[in-house]
C-alpha positions in Angstrom: 0.3 0.1 -0.3 1.6 3.1 -1.4 1.4 6.5 0.8 0.1 9.6 -1.5 1.4 12.9 -0.5 -0.2 14.7 -3.5 -2.5 17.1 -1.2 0.0 18.2 0.7 3.0 18.9 -2.3 -0.1 20.8 -4.1 -0.8 22.5 -0.8 2.8 23.5 -0.8 3.1 24.4 -4.0 0.3 27.2 -3.5 1.6 28.5 -0.1 4.9 29.3 -2.2 3.1 31.0 -5.2 1.4 33.3 -2.6 4.2 33.8 -0.9 6.5 34.9 -4.1 3.3 36.8 -4.8 3.5 38.5 -1.6 7.1 39.5 -1.5 6.8 40.7 -5.1 4.1 43.3 -3.8 6.7 44.4 -1.0 9.2 44.6 -3.0 7.5 47.1 -5.5 6.2 49.2 -2.6 9.6 49.2 -1.0 10.8 50.4 -4.4 8.4 52.9 -5.3 8.8 54.5 -1.2 12.4 54.7 -1.3 13.4 55.4 -5.1 10.8 57.3 -6.7 11.2 60.9 -6.9 8.5 62.8 -5.1 7.3 65.6 -7.6 5.0 68.1 -6.3 1.6 68.7 -7.3 1.8 72.2 -7.3 4.8 74.5 -6.1 4.8 76.3 -2.7 4.6 79.6 -4.8 1.2 79.1 -6.1 -0.5 78.8 -2.4 1.5 80.8 -0.7 -0.8 84.1 0.2 0.3 87.5 0.0 1.5 88.7 3.3 -1.0 90.9 4.8 0.0 94.4 6.2 -0.8 94.7 9.9 -2.1 98.3 11.1 -2.3 98.9 14.8 -4.8 101.9 15.8 -2.8 103.7 18.6 -6.1 105.6 19.0 -8.2 103.3 20.8 -5.7 104.0 24.2 -7.1 107.3 24.1 -10.9 106.0 24.5 -11.9 107.6 27.9 -13.6 104.2 28.9 -10.2 102.9 28.5 -8.6 105.6 30.8 -11.4 104.9 33.6 -10.5 101.2 34.2 -8.9 100.4 37.8 -6.1 98.1 38.1 -7.0 94.6 40.1 -4.9 94.7 43.5 -2.4 91.9 43.5 -3.9 88.6 44.9 -1.1 87.4 47.9 -0.5 83.3 47.9 -1.9 81.7 50.9 0.3 81.6 53.9 0.5 78.4 56.4 -1.8 79.7 59.6 0.7 79.8 62.3 -0.4 77.3 65.5 -2.7 78.4 67.9 -3.5 77.3 71.6 -6.7 75.8 70.1 -5.7 74.2 67.4 -1.9 73.3 67.1 0.1 72.7 64.0 -3.0 73.5 61.9 -1.8 74.1 58.2 -3.7 75.1 55.0 -4.0 72.4 52.4 -2.9 68.6 52.2 0.1 66.6 52.8 -0.7 65.0 49.2 -2.7 66.8 46.8 -2.7 64.5 44.4 -4.7 61.6 46.6 -8.7 61.8 45.8 -10.9 62.9 48.4 
């Protein structure tokens, strides 16, 4: 009785053909990606807008409503509360501010 391996040989030959096809596609893609020179569709000068002239209206600074504005008072940062007799060692804030409540 003979053992027939024709199915296995047929499957192996189709896999070799598929592998060769995939390798050829990979080579074509790499060739186009690395060795083909890229030609720009449009030159940059076509899309570069003309520089706009900047005009600053300094007359706005002479507006009477602007002169009526008052500056904010400077806000001082929080300071630690010194310990008292009722609450010794009380401080503002938490030891680790990143822990959830």
